[in-house]
All heavy atoms as TSV, in Angstrom:
chain	resi	resn	atom	element	x	y	z
A	1	MET	N	N	67.496	59.333	-53.164
A	1	MET	CA	C	68.740	59.490	-52.423
A	1	MET	C	C	68.813	60.929	-51.929
A	1	MET	O	O	68.597	61.852	-52.681
A	1	MET	CB	C	69.904	59.161	-53.362
A	1	MET	CG	C	71.246	59.258	-52.709
A	1	MET	SD	S	72.594	58.929	-53.864
A	1	MET	CE	C	72.406	57.194	-54.122
A	2	GLY	N	N	69.105	61.150	-50.668
A	2	GLY	CA	C	69.211	62.476	-50.094
A	2	GLY	C	C	70.597	63.060	-50.288
A	2	GLY	O	O	71.383	62.567	-51.079
A	3	PHE	N	N	70.877	64.102	-49.532
A	3	PHE	CA	C	72.223	64.655	-49.571
A	3	PHE	C	C	72.525	65.377	-48.276
A	3	PHE	O	O	71.625	65.723	-47.519
A	3	PHE	CB	C	72.448	65.531	-50.801
A	3	PHE	CG	C	71.641	66.787	-50.882
A	3	PHE	CD1	C	72.106	67.960	-50.347
A	3	PHE	CD2	C	70.426	66.806	-51.543
A	3	PHE	CE1	C	71.394	69.136	-50.462
A	3	PHE	CE2	C	69.698	67.973	-51.662
A	3	PHE	CZ	C	70.183	69.132	-51.125
A	4	PRO	N	N	73.817	65.615	-47.990
A	4	PRO	CA	C	74.219	66.187	-46.704
A	4	PRO	C	C	73.776	67.641	-46.546
A	4	PRO	O	O	73.741	68.410	-47.499
A	4	PRO	CB	C	75.742	66.075	-46.725
A	4	PRO	CG	C	76.118	65.911	-48.137
A	4	PRO	CD	C	74.951	65.304	-48.847
A	5	MET	N	N	73.431	68.007	-45.336
A	5	MET	CA	C	72.978	69.362	-45.033
A	5	MET	C	C	74.056	70.421	-45.302
A	5	MET	O	O	73.746	71.579	-45.508
A	5	MET	CB	C	72.531	69.449	-43.569
A	5	MET	CG	C	71.369	68.533	-43.219
A	5	MET	SD	S	69.886	68.846	-44.181
A	5	MET	CE	C	69.383	70.378	-43.457
A	6	GLU	N	N	75.323	70.027	-45.337
A	6	GLU	CA	C	76.410	70.978	-45.594
A	6	GLU	C	C	76.269	71.645	-46.950
A	6	GLU	O	O	76.792	72.729	-47.188
A	6	GLU	CB	C	77.785	70.290	-45.506
A	6	GLU	CG	C	78.161	69.867	-44.121
A	6	GLU	CD	C	77.588	68.506	-43.721
A	6	GLU	OE1	O	76.908	67.850	-44.537
A	6	GLU	OE2	O	77.821	68.096	-42.577
A	7	VAL	N	N	75.563	71.002	-47.872
A	7	VAL	CA	C	75.357	71.579	-49.202
A	7	VAL	C	C	74.597	72.897	-49.092
A	7	VAL	O	O	74.799	73.809	-49.884
A	7	VAL	CB	C	74.617	70.581	-50.121
A	7	VAL	CG1	C	74.293	71.202	-51.469
A	7	VAL	CG2	C	75.442	69.324	-50.300
A	8	ASP	N	N	73.743	73.022	-48.070
A	8	ASP	CA	C	73.005	74.268	-47.869
A	8	ASP	C	C	73.951	75.467	-47.765
A	8	ASP	O	O	73.600	76.572	-48.166
A	8	ASP	CB	C	72.148	74.192	-46.601
A	8	ASP	CG	C	71.002	73.213	-46.724
A	8	ASP	OD1	O	70.695	72.760	-47.845
A	8	ASP	OD2	O	70.405	72.892	-45.681
A	9	ASN	N	N	75.146	75.250	-47.243
A	9	ASN	CA	C	76.110	76.340	-47.056
A	9	ASN	C	C	76.665	76.883	-48.357
A	9	ASN	O	O	77.186	78.004	-48.381
A	9	ASN	CB	C	77.267	75.885	-46.163
A	9	ASN	CG	C	76.813	75.537	-44.773
A	9	ASN	OD1	O	75.865	76.106	-44.255
A	9	ASN	ND2	N	77.477	74.576	-44.162
A	10	VAL	N	N	76.588	76.121	-49.436
A	10	VAL	CA	C	77.135	76.569	-50.725
A	10	VAL	C	C	76.056	76.704	-51.796
A	10	VAL	O	O	76.358	76.993	-52.947
A	10	VAL	CB	C	78.259	75.638	-51.220
A	10	VAL	CG1	C	79.448	75.664	-50.287
A	10	VAL	CG2	C	77.759	74.220	-51.429
A	11	ALA	N	N	74.804	76.533	-51.425
A	11	ALA	CA	C	73.710	76.586	-52.407
A	11	ALA	C	C	73.662	77.913	-53.149
A	11	ALA	O	O	73.314	77.956	-54.324
A	11	ALA	CB	C	72.382	76.312	-51.712
A	12	ARG	N	N	74.050	78.991	-52.496
A	12	ARG	CA	C	73.998	80.305	-53.165
A	12	ARG	C	C	74.947	80.395	-54.360
A	12	ARG	O	O	74.828	81.298	-55.176
A	12	ARG	CB	C	74.280	81.418	-52.161
A	12	ARG	CG	C	75.690	81.431	-51.621
A	12	ARG	CD	C	75.849	82.565	-50.600
A	12	ARG	NE	N	77.101	82.453	-49.895
A	12	ARG	CZ	C	77.274	81.771	-48.767
A	12	ARG	NH1	N	76.275	81.148	-48.222
A	12	ARG	NH2	N	78.455	81.722	-48.192
A	13	TYR	N	N	75.889	79.467	-54.469
A	13	TYR	CA	C	76.824	79.459	-55.595
A	13	TYR	C	C	76.348	78.576	-56.745
A	13	TYR	O	O	77.022	78.458	-57.759
A	13	TYR	CB	C	78.202	78.972	-55.136
A	13	TYR	CG	C	78.788	79.821	-54.039
A	13	TYR	CD1	C	78.983	79.308	-52.767
A	13	TYR	CD2	C	79.132	81.144	-54.273
A	13	TYR	CE1	C	79.517	80.089	-51.752
A	13	TYR	CE2	C	79.657	81.944	-53.264
A	13	TYR	CZ	C	79.848	81.404	-52.010
A	13	TYR	OH	O	80.367	82.185	-51.007
A	14	GLY	N	N	75.194	77.965	-56.591
A	14	GLY	CA	C	74.686	77.053	-57.609
A	14	GLY	C	C	74.135	77.771	-58.831
A	14	GLY	O	O	73.904	78.983	-58.837
A	15	LYS	N	N	73.920	76.991	-59.874
A	15	LYS	CA	C	73.300	77.492	-61.106
A	15	LYS	C	C	71.799	77.621	-60.849
A	15	LYS	O	O	71.143	76.667	-60.448
A	15	LYS	CB	C	73.552	76.514	-62.250
A	15	LYS	CG	C	72.870	76.894	-63.534
A	15	LYS	CD	C	73.074	75.823	-64.582
A	15	LYS	CE	C	72.143	76.063	-65.749
A	15	LYS	NZ	N	72.077	74.894	-66.616
A	16	VAL	N	N	71.257	78.815	-61.099
A	16	VAL	CA	C	69.842	79.090	-60.850
A	16	VAL	C	C	69.118	79.202	-62.182
A	16	VAL	O	O	69.582	79.893	-63.095
A	16	VAL	CB	C	69.678	80.403	-60.047
A	16	VAL	CG1	C	68.208	80.730	-59.847
A	16	VAL	CG2	C	70.397	80.301	-58.709
A	17	SER	N	N	67.986	78.513	-62.287
A	17	SER	CA	C	67.151	78.614	-63.480
A	17	SER	C	C	65.698	78.477	-63.074
A	17	SER	O	O	65.383	78.150	-61.930
A	17	SER	CB	C	67.543	77.556	-64.512
A	17	SER	OG	O	67.438	76.265	-63.962
A	18	LYS	N	N	64.812	78.743	-64.015
A	18	LYS	CA	C	63.374	78.622	-63.769
A	18	LYS	C	C	62.895	77.272	-64.283
A	18	LYS	O	O	63.415	76.729	-65.251
A	18	LYS	CB	C	62.600	79.741	-64.458
A	18	LYS	CG	C	62.923	81.107	-63.887
A	18	LYS	CD	C	62.546	81.196	-62.426
A	18	LYS	CE	C	62.919	82.538	-61.836
A	18	LYS	NZ	N	62.643	82.611	-60.423
A	19	LEU	N	N	61.888	76.738	-63.616
A	19	LEU	CA	C	61.331	75.432	-63.939
A	19	LEU	C	C	59.815	75.548	-63.843
A	19	LEU	O	O	59.306	76.023	-62.835
A	19	LEU	CB	C	61.860	74.405	-62.935
A	19	LEU	CG	C	61.374	72.984	-63.014
A	19	LEU	CD1	C	61.971	72.316	-64.246
A	19	LEU	CD2	C	61.797	72.218	-61.777
A	20	VAL	N	N	59.106	75.142	-64.906
A	20	VAL	CA	C	57.647	75.183	-64.890
A	20	VAL	C	C	57.143	73.750	-64.804
A	20	VAL	O	O	57.455	72.915	-65.653
A	20	VAL	CB	C	57.087	75.884	-66.142
A	20	VAL	CG1	C	55.556	75.872	-66.123
A	20	VAL	CG2	C	57.607	77.315	-66.231
A	21	GLY	N	N	56.368	73.476	-63.753
A	21	GLY	CA	C	55.843	72.136	-63.534
A	21	GLY	C	C	54.592	71.871	-64.357
A	21	GLY	O	O	54.069	72.751	-65.042
A	22	GLY	N	N	54.098	70.656	-64.273
A	22	GLY	CA	C	52.880	70.264	-64.962
A	22	GLY	C	C	51.673	71.076	-64.520
A	22	GLY	O	O	50.679	71.167	-65.228
A	23	ASP	N	N	51.779	71.699	-63.349
A	23	ASP	CA	C	50.703	72.549	-62.828
A	23	ASP	C	C	50.817	73.983	-63.327
A	23	ASP	O	O	50.066	74.851	-62.918
A	23	ASP	CB	C	50.695	72.523	-61.308
A	23	ASP	CG	C	52.036	72.944	-60.707
A	23	ASP	OD1	O	52.944	73.359	-61.455
A	23	ASP	OD2	O	52.166	72.841	-59.475
A	24	LYS	N	N	51.800	74.239	-64.203
A	24	LYS	CA	C	52.038	75.561	-64.822
A	24	LYS	C	C	52.579	76.606	-63.849
A	24	LYS	O	O	52.627	77.784	-64.164
A	24	LYS	CB	C	50.780	76.104	-65.509
A	24	LYS	CG	C	50.117	75.136	-66.452
A	24	LYS	CD	C	50.978	74.846	-67.634
A	24	LYS	CE	C	50.208	73.953	-68.609
A	24	LYS	NZ	N	50.971	72.929	-69.201
A	25	ILE	N	N	53.013	76.183	-62.675
A	25	ILE	CA	C	53.594	77.113	-61.698
A	25	ILE	C	C	55.099	77.172	-61.924
A	25	ILE	O	O	55.768	76.145	-62.044
A	25	ILE	CB	C	53.291	76.662	-60.253
A	25	ILE	CG1	C	51.781	76.732	-60.001
A	25	ILE	CG2	C	54.055	77.533	-59.246
A	25	ILE	CD1	C	51.360	76.175	-58.661
A	26	GLU	N	N	55.638	78.399	-61.995
A	26	GLU	CA	C	57.076	78.590	-62.191
A	26	GLU	C	C	57.789	78.505	-60.848
A	26	GLU	O	O	57.424	79.180	-59.891
A	26	GLU	CB	C	57.341	79.945	-62.832
A	26	GLU	CG	C	58.812	80.160	-63.140
A	26	GLU	CD	C	59.052	81.485	-63.829
A	26	GLU	OE1	O	58.878	81.543	-65.059
A	26	GLU	OE2	O	59.411	82.442	-63.130
A	27	ARG	N	N	58.796	77.656	-60.791
A	27	ARG	CA	C	59.601	77.478	-59.584
A	27	ARG	C	C	61.059	77.761	-59.903
A	27	ARG	O	O	61.441	77.832	-61.055
A	27	ARG	CB	C	59.436	76.054	-59.063
A	27	ARG	CG	C	58.013	75.779	-58.593
A	27	ARG	CD	C	57.795	74.315	-58.266
A	27	ARG	NE	N	56.487	74.094	-57.685
A	27	ARG	CZ	C	55.390	73.833	-58.396
A	27	ARG	NH1	N	55.453	73.749	-59.712
A	27	ARG	NH2	N	54.235	73.646	-57.791
A	28	THR	N	N	61.882	77.872	-58.870
A	28	THR	CA	C	63.314	78.096	-59.032
A	28	THR	C	C	64.049	76.783	-58.834
A	28	THR	O	O	63.826	76.081	-57.845
A	28	THR	CB	C	63.818	79.137	-58.015
A	28	THR	OG1	O	63.090	80.349	-58.202
A	28	THR	CG2	C	65.301	79.394	-58.180
A	29	LEU	N	N	64.925	76.451	-59.770
A	29	LEU	CA	C	65.775	75.263	-59.689
A	29	LEU	C	C	67.195	75.723	-59.409
A	29	LEU	O	O	67.717	76.594	-60.114
A	29	LEU	CB	C	65.725	74.475	-61.002
A	29	LEU	CG	C	66.705	73.315	-61.139
A	29	LEU	CD1	C	66.392	72.212	-60.131
A	29	LEU	CD2	C	66.673	72.770	-62.558
A	30	VAL	N	N	67.810	75.172	-58.368
A	30	VAL	CA	C	69.210	75.457	-58.051
A	30	VAL	C	C	69.973	74.141	-58.181
A	30	VAL	O	O	69.585	73.134	-57.594
A	30	VAL	CB	C	69.380	76.022	-56.617
A	30	VAL	CG1	C	70.843	76.283	-56.309
A	30	VAL	CG2	C	68.553	77.287	-56.443
A	31	GLU	N	N	71.059	74.148	-58.973
A	31	GLU	CA	C	71.865	72.949	-59.209
A	31	GLU	C	C	73.311	73.213	-58.808
A	31	GLU	O	O	73.890	74.231	-59.191
A	31	GLU	CB	C	71.813	72.562	-60.679
A	31	GLU	CG	C	70.409	72.243	-61.163
A	31	GLU	CD	C	70.364	72.016	-62.646
A	31	GLU	OE1	O	70.507	73.011	-63.389
A	31	GLU	OE2	O	70.196	70.847	-63.053
A	32	ILE	N	N	73.883	72.291	-58.025
A	32	ILE	CA	C	75.258	72.415	-57.543
A	32	ILE	C	C	75.997	71.120	-57.870
A	32	ILE	O	O	75.639	70.056	-57.348
A	32	ILE	CB	C	75.293	72.659	-56.020
A	32	ILE	CG1	C	74.432	73.870	-55.670
A	32	ILE	CG2	C	76.713	72.833	-55.515
A	32	ILE	CD1	C	73.529	73.637	-54.518
A	33	PRO	N	N	77.016	71.162	-58.737
A	33	PRO	CA	C	77.767	69.948	-59.022
A	33	PRO	C	C	78.582	69.516	-57.808
A	33	PRO	O	O	79.030	70.351	-57.022
A	33	PRO	CB	C	78.672	70.339	-60.189
A	33	PRO	CG	C	78.757	71.820	-60.142
A	33	PRO	CD	C	77.516	72.317	-59.464
A	34	GLY	N	N	78.735	68.204	-57.640
A	34	GLY	CA	C	79.519	67.702	-56.520
A	34	GLY	C	C	79.541	66.190	-56.485
A	34	GLY	O	O	79.267	65.535	-57.485
A	35	HIS	N	N	79.884	65.646	-55.333
A	35	HIS	CA	C	79.912	64.190	-55.182
A	35	HIS	C	C	79.346	63.820	-53.811
A	35	HIS	O	O	79.370	64.611	-52.871
A	35	HIS	CB	C	81.323	63.640	-55.357
A	35	HIS	CG	C	82.291	64.125	-54.323
A	35	HIS	ND1	N	82.921	65.339	-54.404
A	35	HIS	CD2	C	82.717	63.562	-53.170
A	35	HIS	CE1	C	83.703	65.497	-53.342
A	35	HIS	NE2	N	83.598	64.438	-52.578
A	36	TYR	N	N	78.803	62.611	-53.751
A	36	TYR	CA	C	78.179	62.110	-52.532
A	36	TYR	C	C	78.260	60.598	-52.552
A	36	TYR	O	O	77.846	59.966	-53.531
A	36	TYR	CB	C	76.726	62.591	-52.462
A	36	TYR	CG	C	75.956	62.167	-51.238
A	36	TYR	CD1	C	76.377	62.534	-49.966
A	36	TYR	CD2	C	74.799	61.425	-51.354
A	36	TYR	CE1	C	75.657	62.166	-48.845
A	36	TYR	CE2	C	74.070	61.047	-50.234
A	36	TYR	CZ	C	74.504	61.423	-48.981
A	36	TYR	OH	O	73.794	61.067	-47.873
A	37	LYS	N	N	78.838	60.025	-51.526
A	37	LYS	CA	C	78.937	58.557	-51.336
A	37	LYS	C	C	79.429	57.834	-52.567
A	37	LYS	O	O	78.688	57.073	-53.134
A	37	LYS	CB	C	77.600	57.987	-50.901
A	37	LYS	CG	C	77.153	58.417	-49.557
A	37	LYS	CD	C	75.907	57.675	-49.144
A	37	LYS	CE	C	75.467	58.075	-47.783
A	37	LYS	NZ	N	74.243	57.431	-47.374
A	38	PRO	N	N	80.482	57.762	-52.966
A	38	PRO	CA	C	81.483	58.588	-53.655
A	38	PRO	C	C	81.113	58.837	-55.104
A	38	PRO	O	O	81.960	58.774	-55.978
A	38	PRO	CB	C	82.737	57.760	-53.541
A	38	PRO	CG	C	82.238	56.349	-53.652
A	38	PRO	CD	C	80.888	56.376	-52.934
A	39	ARG	N	N	79.867	59.069	-55.397
A	39	ARG	CA	C	79.406	59.259	-56.779
A	39	ARG	C	C	79.391	60.733	-57.166
A	39	ARG	O	O	79.049	61.585	-56.362
A	39	ARG	CB	C	78.006	58.674	-56.936
A	39	ARG	CG	C	78.000	57.181	-56.635
A	39	ARG	CD	C	76.631	56.617	-56.627
A	39	ARG	NE	N	76.147	56.512	-57.996
A	39	ARG	CZ	C	74.945	56.096	-58.312
A	39	ARG	NH1	N	74.089	55.741	-57.369
A	39	ARG	NH2	N	74.567	56.026	-59.567
A	40	GLU	N	N	79.719	61.003	-58.414
A	40	GLU	CA	C	79.627	62.357	-58.959
A	40	GLU	C	C	78.190	62.612	-59.373
A	40	GLU	O	O	77.476	61.702	-59.779
A	40	GLU	CB	C	80.540	62.515	-60.179
A	40	GLU	CG	C	82.014	62.408	-59.862
A	40	GLU	CD	C	82.517	63.575	-59.030
A	40	GLU	OE1	O	82.091	64.725	-59.253
A	40	GLU	OE2	O	83.340	63.329	-58.128
A	41	GLY	N	N	77.766	63.866	-59.272
A	41	GLY	CA	C	76.411	64.200	-59.681
A	41	GLY	C	C	76.090	65.650	-59.395
A	41	GLY	O	O	76.974	66.491	-59.310
A	42	THR	N	N	74.796	65.914	-59.234
A	42	THR	CA	C	74.316	67.269	-59.010
A	42	THR	C	C	73.346	67.294	-57.831
A	42	THR	O	O	72.420	66.488	-57.774
A	42	THR	CB	C	73.586	67.779	-60.276
A	42	THR	OG1	O	74.471	67.686	-61.389
A	42	THR	CG2	C	73.153	69.220	-60.106
A	43	PHE	N	N	73.586	68.214	-56.915
A	43	PHE	CA	C	72.650	68.462	-55.825
A	43	PHE	C	C	71.597	69.422	-56.371
A	43	PHE	O	O	71.943	70.400	-57.042
A	43	PHE	CB	C	73.362	69.091	-54.627
A	43	PHE	CG	C	74.398	68.200	-54.027
A	43	PHE	CD1	C	75.732	68.313	-54.375
A	43	PHE	CD2	C	74.049	67.224	-53.101
A	43	PHE	CE1	C	76.695	67.494	-53.817
A	43	PHE	CE2	C	74.994	66.397	-52.531
A	43	PHE	CZ	C	76.330	66.524	-52.897
A	44	GLU	N	N	70.323	69.151	-56.108
A	44	GLU	CA	C	69.251	69.968	-56.660
A	44	GLU	C	C	68.312	70.450	-55.561
A	44	GLU	O	O	68.013	69.710	-54.629
A	44	GLU	CB	C	68.416	69.159	-57.662
A	44	GLU	CG	C	69.194	68.619	-58.821
A	44	GLU	CD	C	68.342	67.752	-59.731
A	44	GLU	OE1	O	67.160	67.484	-59.411
A	44	GLU	OE2	O	68.862	67.328	-60.771
A	45	TYR	N	N	67.865	71.678	-55.727
A	45	TYR	CA	C	66.801	72.247	-54.899
A	45	TYR	C	C	65.726	72.750	-55.845
A	45	TYR	O	O	66.034	73.344	-56.875
A	45	TYR	CB	C	67.272	73.486	-54.135
A	45	TYR	CG	C	68.303	73.275	-53.077
A	45	TYR	CD1	C	69.658	73.207	-53.384
A	45	TYR	CD2	C	67.931	73.199	-51.741
A	45	TYR	CE1	C	70.610	73.054	-52.393
A	45	TYR	CE2	C	68.884	73.057	-50.746
A	45	TYR	CZ	C	70.217	72.982	-51.084
A	45	TYR	OH	O	71.162	72.845	-50.107
A	46	ILE	N	N	64.468	72.559	-55.503
A	46	ILE	CA	C	63.375	73.224	-56.189
A	46	ILE	C	C	62.675	74.088	-55.142
A	46	ILE	O	O	62.256	73.601	-54.094
A	46	ILE	CB	C	62.393	72.242	-56.843
A	46	ILE	CG1	C	63.114	71.470	-57.954
A	46	ILE	CG2	C	61.181	72.988	-57.404
A	46	ILE	CD1	C	62.260	70.437	-58.653
A	47	ILE	N	N	62.598	75.380	-55.445
A	47	ILE	CA	C	62.069	76.354	-54.505
A	47	ILE	C	C	60.736	76.888	-55.030
A	47	ILE	O	O	60.645	77.345	-56.175
A	47	ILE	CB	C	63.073	77.501	-54.292
A	47	ILE	CG1	C	64.433	76.912	-53.846
A	47	ILE	CG2	C	62.536	78.512	-53.277
A	47	ILE	CD1	C	65.565	77.902	-53.830
A	48	GLU	N	N	59.728	76.841	-54.177
A	48	GLU	CA	C	58.386	77.315	-54.523
A	48	GLU	C	C	58.377	78.840	-54.631
A	48	GLU	O	O	59.256	79.518	-54.094
A	48	GLU	CB	C	57.393	76.879	-53.441
A	48	GLU	CG	C	57.227	75.396	-53.301
A	48	GLU	CD	C	56.549	74.753	-54.504
A	48	GLU	OE1	O	55.700	75.406	-55.154
A	48	GLU	OE2	O	56.868	73.583	-54.790
A	49	PRO	N	N	57.366	79.409	-55.293
A	49	PRO	CA	C	57.277	80.876	-55.405
A	49	PRO	C	C	57.258	81.590	-54.052
A	49	PRO	O	O	57.724	82.719	-53.942
A	49	PRO	CB	C	55.955	81.103	-56.152
A	49	PRO	CG	C	55.754	79.852	-56.944
A	49	PRO	CD	C	56.326	78.744	-56.082
A	50	ASP	N	N	56.776	80.920	-53.008
A	50	ASP	CA	C	56.746	81.544	-51.675
A	50	ASP	C	C	58.058	81.368	-50.906
A	50	ASP	O	O	58.164	81.761	-49.751
A	50	ASP	CB	C	55.576	81.013	-50.852
A	50	ASP	CG	C	55.689	79.519	-50.529
A	50	ASP	OD1	O	56.693	78.872	-50.906
A	50	ASP	OD2	O	54.754	78.988	-49.893
A	51	GLY	N	N	59.080	80.752	-51.544
A	51	GLY	CA	C	60.385	80.586	-50.918
A	51	GLY	C	C	60.590	79.262	-50.206
A	51	GLY	O	O	61.696	78.958	-49.762
A	52	LEU	N	N	59.558	78.444	-50.109
A	52	LEU	CA	C	59.652	77.152	-49.444
A	52	LEU	C	C	60.392	76.141	-50.327
A	52	LEU	O	O	60.099	76.025	-51.512
A	52	LEU	CB	C	58.249	76.630	-49.130
A	52	LEU	CG	C	58.159	75.336	-48.334
A	52	LEU	CD1	C	58.727	75.530	-46.935
A	52	LEU	CD2	C	56.710	74.888	-48.241
A	53	ILE	N	N	61.369	75.437	-49.754
A	53	ILE	CA	C	62.098	74.391	-50.486
A	53	ILE	C	C	61.317	73.092	-50.339
A	53	ILE	O	O	61.191	72.555	-49.250
A	53	ILE	CB	C	63.531	74.220	-49.952
A	53	ILE	CG1	C	64.311	75.511	-50.144
A	53	ILE	CG2	C	64.224	73.050	-50.646
A	53	ILE	CD1	C	65.662	75.519	-49.471
A	54	ARG	N	N	60.788	72.599	-51.439
A	54	ARG	CA	C	59.993	71.366	-51.412
A	54	ARG	C	C	60.768	70.165	-51.947
A	54	ARG	O	O	60.322	69.035	-51.794
A	54	ARG	CB	C	58.734	71.537	-52.244
A	54	ARG	CG	C	57.764	72.485	-51.650
A	54	ARG	CD	C	56.361	71.982	-51.872
A	54	ARG	NE	N	55.396	72.931	-51.376
A	54	ARG	CZ	C	54.803	72.813	-50.209
A	54	ARG	NH1	N	55.070	71.808	-49.424
A	54	ARG	NH2	N	53.930	73.722	-49.814
A	55	HIS	N	N	61.887	70.399	-52.599
A	55	HIS	CA	C	62.616	69.301	-53.231
A	55	HIS	C	C	64.104	69.495	-52.991
A	55	HIS	O	O	64.657	70.542	-53.288
A	55	HIS	CB	C	62.310	69.329	-54.742
A	55	HIS	CG	C	63.106	68.386	-55.570
A	55	HIS	ND1	N	62.725	67.081	-55.774
A	55	HIS	CD2	C	64.248	68.557	-56.277
A	55	HIS	CE1	C	63.611	66.494	-56.579
A	55	HIS	NE2	N	64.541	67.368	-56.890
A	56	ARG	N	N	64.724	68.498	-52.407
A	56	ARG	CA	C	66.183	68.447	-52.222
A	56	ARG	C	C	66.591	67.048	-52.646
A	56	ARG	O	O	66.074	66.060	-52.119
A	56	ARG	CB	C	66.545	68.656	-50.754
A	56	ARG	CG	C	66.262	70.031	-50.241
A	56	ARG	CD	C	66.345	70.087	-48.716
A	56	ARG	NE	N	67.452	69.357	-48.157
A	56	ARG	CZ	C	68.567	69.895	-47.667
A	56	ARG	NH1	N	68.701	71.184	-47.631
A	56	ARG	NH2	N	69.519	69.151	-47.184
A	57	PHE	N	N	67.514	66.969	-53.589
A	57	PHE	CA	C	67.822	65.673	-54.186
A	57	PHE	C	C	69.251	65.660	-54.692
A	57	PHE	O	O	69.740	66.668	-55.196
A	57	PHE	CB	C	66.845	65.439	-55.357
A	57	PHE	CG	C	67.011	64.132	-56.073
A	57	PHE	CD1	C	66.598	62.957	-55.483
A	57	PHE	CD2	C	67.559	64.089	-57.333
A	57	PHE	CE1	C	66.728	61.745	-56.149
A	57	PHE	CE2	C	67.701	62.884	-58.007
A	57	PHE	CZ	C	67.274	61.711	-57.406
A	58	PHE	N	N	69.907	64.513	-54.553
A	58	PHE	CA	C	71.202	64.313	-55.214
A	58	PHE	C	C	70.947	63.455	-56.434
A	58	PHE	O	O	70.438	62.341	-56.329
A	58	PHE	CB	C	72.218	63.636	-54.289
A	58	PHE	CG	C	73.523	63.369	-54.984
A	58	PHE	CD1	C	74.371	64.413	-55.306
A	58	PHE	CD2	C	73.888	62.085	-55.342
A	58	PHE	CE1	C	75.571	64.181	-55.965
A	58	PHE	CE2	C	75.082	61.842	-55.994
A	58	PHE	CZ	C	75.928	62.896	-56.311
A	59	ASN	N	N	71.259	63.982	-57.587
A	59	ASN	CA	C	71.046	63.286	-58.851
A	59	ASN	C	C	72.399	62.800	-59.375
A	59	ASN	O	O	73.170	63.590	-59.916
A	59	ASN	CB	C	70.371	64.224	-59.847
A	59	ASN	CG	C	69.949	63.519	-61.106
A	59	ASN	OD1	O	69.981	62.301	-61.192
A	59	ASN	ND2	N	69.531	64.298	-62.088
A	60	PRO	N	N	72.705	61.510	-59.229
A	60	PRO	CA	C	73.966	60.980	-59.763
A	60	PRO	C	C	74.032	61.185	-61.275
A	60	PRO	O	O	73.004	61.201	-61.947
A	60	PRO	CB	C	73.924	59.499	-59.429
A	60	PRO	CG	C	72.938	59.383	-58.312
A	60	PRO	CD	C	71.931	60.470	-58.547
A	61	ASN	N	N	75.233	61.361	-61.805
A	61	ASN	CA	C	75.407	61.636	-63.234
A	61	ASN	C	C	74.769	60.603	-64.146
A	61	ASN	O	O	74.394	60.922	-65.259
A	61	ASN	CB	C	76.897	61.749	-63.576
A	61	ASN	CG	C	77.483	63.053	-63.104
A	61	ASN	OD1	O	76.768	64.003	-62.837
A	61	ASN	ND2	N	78.790	63.089	-62.983
A	62	ASN	N	N	74.629	59.382	-63.683
A	62	ASN	CA	C	74.119	58.342	-64.578
A	62	ASN	C	C	72.599	58.182	-64.514
A	62	ASN	O	O	72.055	57.301	-65.139
A	62	ASN	CB	C	74.803	57.008	-64.302
A	62	ASN	CG	C	74.542	56.518	-62.890
A	62	ASN	OD1	O	74.107	57.259	-62.032
A	62	ASN	ND2	N	74.826	55.257	-62.651
A	63	ILE	N	N	71.902	59.037	-63.766
A	63	ILE	CA	C	70.443	58.940	-63.691
A	63	ILE	C	C	69.847	60.023	-64.573
A	63	ILE	O	O	70.115	61.210	-64.390
A	63	ILE	CB	C	69.931	59.091	-62.231
A	63	ILE	CG1	C	70.375	57.895	-61.412
A	63	ILE	CG2	C	68.413	59.219	-62.226
A	63	ILE	CD1	C	69.928	57.943	-59.984
A	64	LYS	N	N	69.038	59.613	-65.541
A	64	LYS	CA	C	68.375	60.560	-66.434
A	64	LYS	C	C	66.971	60.833	-65.926
A	64	LYS	O	O	66.315	59.954	-65.416
A	64	LYS	CB	C	68.284	59.979	-67.854
A	64	LYS	CG	C	69.637	59.664	-68.462
A	64	LYS	CD	C	70.384	60.922	-68.765
A	64	LYS	CE	C	71.717	60.580	-69.427
A	64	LYS	NZ	N	72.609	61.688	-69.515
A	65	ARG	N	N	66.547	62.096	-66.097
A	65	ARG	CA	C	65.178	62.463	-65.726
A	65	ARG	C	C	64.434	62.862	-66.954
A	65	ARG	O	O	64.929	63.158	-67.958
A	65	ARG	CB	C	65.169	63.647	-64.756
A	65	ARG	CG	C	65.680	63.257	-63.415
A	65	ARG	CD	C	65.469	64.343	-62.382
A	65	ARG	NE	N	66.297	65.493	-62.662
A	65	ARG	CZ	C	65.865	66.739	-62.572
A	65	ARG	NH1	N	64.648	67.000	-62.268
A	65	ARG	NH2	N	66.671	67.744	-62.803
């Protein structure tokens, strides 16, 4: 499930943490709580070390990873 581009405007206010993938590369995870189609959840970005955003996802509260 995707999410609206308007979230990009508030991404700087999200919770920022580090995430290490199975490839041992450290990436930046940005999480923004919100709602989309009318479900509550978290908008997520995963940013590569070079600054490229490779992952944009809306994670509804009831989906576990």
